[in-house]
C-alpha positions in Angstrom: 98.3 110.6 81.3 102.0 111.4 80.6 104.2 110.1 83.8 107.5 110.0 84.2 109.2 107.7 87.0 112.6 109.7 88.2 115.0 110.1 90.9 113.3 112.1 93.6 114.6 115.2 94.8 114.3 117.2 97.6 111.8 119.5 96.4 109.5 116.1 96.4 109.5 115.8 99.7 106.4 117.7 101.3 104.2 115.6 98.6 105.4 112.3 99.5 105.4 112.5 103.2 101.9 113.8 102.5 101.3 110.7 99.6 102.5 108.6 102.5 100.5 109.7 105.0 97.1 109.8 102.7 98.1 105.6 102.3 98.5 105.1 105.9 102.1 104.4 105.6 104.7 106.0 108.1 106.3 109.0 107.5 108.0 109.5 111.0 111.5 107.4 110.0 111.6 108.7 106.3 115.6 109.6 105.8 117.1 112.8 105.9 118.0 113.0 101.9 116.1 111.4 99.6 118.9 110.0 97.0 117.4 106.3 97.1 113.4 107.2 96.7 111.8 107.2 93.2 108.6 109.1 92.2 106.3 109.0 89.6 104.6 112.3 88.2 102.7 113.6 85.5 102.3 117.3 84.8 100.2 118.4 87.9 101.2 116.0 90.5 102.9 113.4 92.5 101.3 110.1 91.6 103.3 107.6 93.5 106.7 106.9 95.0 108.7 103.9 96.5 112.2 104.1 98.5 115.1 102.3 99.4 116.9 102.2 102.6 120.8 100.3 101.6 122.5 98.8 103.6 125.9 97.8 101.7 124.6 94.7 99.8 121.4 94.4 101.6 118.3 96.9 101.0 115.0 97.5 102.8 112.1 98.5 100.3 109.8 100.9 101.8 107.2 103.5 101.2 105.7 101.8 98.1 102.6 104.3 97.3 100.5 105.5 94.5 97.7 108.3 94.8 94.0 106.5 95.0 93.6 108.4 92.0 96.1 106.3 89.9 96.0 103.0 91.6 95.6 99.7 89.0 97.1 101.7 86.6 100.4 99.5 86.4 102.3 102.3 88.6 103.1 100.0 91.6 104.9 98.0 89.1 106.7 100.6 87.2 107.7 102.0 90.5 109.1 98.9 92.1 111.1 98.4 88.7 112.9 101.8 89.2 113.5 101.3 92.9 114.7 97.5 91.9 117.1 99.4 88.9 118.5 101.3 91.4 119.1 98.7 94.2 121.3 97.1 90.9 122.7 100.4 90.1 124.3 100.0 93.8 124.9 96.4 93.9 122.1 95.6 96.1 122.2 91.7 96.1 118.9 91.1 98.7 116.5 93.1 99.2 113.7 92.9 102.3 110.3 94.6 103.1 107.9 94.8 105.5 104.0 95.0 104.6 100.8 94.8 106.8 98.5 95.0 103.6 100.3 94.3 100.3 101.9 90.6 100.7 100.0 89.3 98.1 101.3 92.3 95.4 104.7 91.7 96.4 104.2 87.9 95.8 103.2 88.6 92.2 107.1 90.8 92.0 108.8 87.6 93.3 109.0 88.0 96.8 108.5 85.5 99.2 107.6 85.5 102.9 110.8 85.2 105.6 110.4 84.5 109.4 111.8 87.5 111.5 114.6 85.4 113.1 115.9 84.8 109.7 116.3 88.8 108.6 119.8 89.9 109.0 120.9 92.6 111.7 121.1 95.5 109.7 117.3 95.0 108.7 116.4 94.6 112.0 118.4 97.5 113.1 115.7 99.8 111.3 113.3 101.6 112.7 110.7 100.2 110.2 111.7 96.7 111.6 112.5 97.4 115.2 109.7 100.2 115.9 107.3 101.5 112.8 105.7 98.6 111.7 104.1 96.0 113.9 106.0 92.8 114.8 102.9 91.3 113.0 103.8 92.5 109.9 104.8 90.2 106.9 108.7 90.4 106.0 109.3 89.3 103.0 112.6 88.8 100.9 113.8 88.7 97.4 117.3 87.7 95.8 118.6 90.0 92.9 121.1 89.3 90.2 
């Protein structure tokens, strides 16, 4: 299986929406451009995606999803690494995320839970934080160098 991680293109949008929907992840607030999204593909299909919403030196990691056909092959780690590289390119220093189901996975990547009240206003103002994800979701944080 030859897979390639690359920046998302506008032409990837429909496949990204389909994948996120199949993983029960929200698509209603997907940004109009996918400039801060990465994808992993093989010759036949989109295997996974991950995105960032960047607000100066703070980012919200979102939409990390791997197709069920390719789970357990390290693609989630590869997507996270590519998103982290993109964050560093854009001088991001802190990354937050919101999850209902993947706290254990993100803990293994170095994220730690954080109280909702400690989340910066820029992240609190996102649709993911304020309306799309339930208030019971776990908020996690990672400082990057």
